[in-house]
N, C-alpha and C positions, 0 to 999 in steps of 0.2 A: 799820365797827363792826357788832356784831351784838348784838340782845337777843333773849332767849327768853322767851315767855310760856306759859301751859300749852297755849294753843292755836294760838299764832303764833310763827314765827321772822321777825324784822325785821332786814333788812340796810339800813345808811344810808351814804351817803359824798357829798361835795361833788362837785358838776359842775364840772369845769375849764372846758370849751369853751362851756357856757352858764349863766353864773353868775346870771342874773336869773330863771331858770325852775326850778320844782321838779317832779318827776315821779314817777310810781308805776308799779310793776310787781307784779302779783299772780299767785301759783301756787296752784293748787288741783289736787291729784292724784285719780286715780280711786279711792284709798283712802277718801277723804272720803265719797263717795257717788256716786248717779247725776248725770247732767249737770243736772238741775233744781237740785239740792241744791248742786253745785260752782258753778253760774251765780249762785245767790242768795248765796253768801258772796262771790262775786267782786263783785257788784252793792253789797252791804253794804259792803264794804271801801272800794270807791271813793267811795261816797256819804259815808263817814265822813272819807275824806281830803278831798273837796272841802269839806264843811262845817266842818271844824275843825282836822283834823290838819296840813293844809298851813300853816296860820298859826301852829301852834306850833312849826314847824321852821325853821331858817334857810333864807333864800332861797337857792336853787340846790342844795337837798339831793335826791338820788336816793334813793329809797325801794324796797325790794323786800320784800313781804310774802308768806311761805309758810305756808299753812295746814297744821296739825297735825291729828291724829285728834280728833274731837269738835267740831271747828270748825263742821260743819254743822248741829248742834244749838243753837247758841249764838242767842240774841235779839241784836238790834241794838244794844241798850244794853251788854251784856257785851262784845261785839266793839269798841265804842267804848271802854269802860274799858280793855281790855287794850291797845289800839292807842295811846291816850293815855298810858298808863303807859310804853309803849314809847318814844313820843316824848319825854317828859320825861327818861327815862333817856339817850337818844341824843343830845338837844340839847346837853347840857354836853359830852359827848365829841367832837361834831363840830365844835363852836366856831362862832364867827361870831356876828353879830346876828340876832336874830329878824326884823328887817324891813330 
């Protein structure tokens, strides 16, 4: 499943071989900015995943987040809002229980 927000593209699928674990992949290209900016975006996305995004998705979900142009200029709260919106949208399409 795919969801696009203004600054991120989020892909989600169910893990067949590890149904009890959720995992995250983050991709930030050089077009976003220098290495400091790219790593800041990756750290923020990982922290948002740890603090709440993982709990809002069904167990065993594999999530890939791709940053789009302008993502480097966002505050953490805005990134959180966009990713939580993606999680709400994808949760219904992935199926399964939240816990």
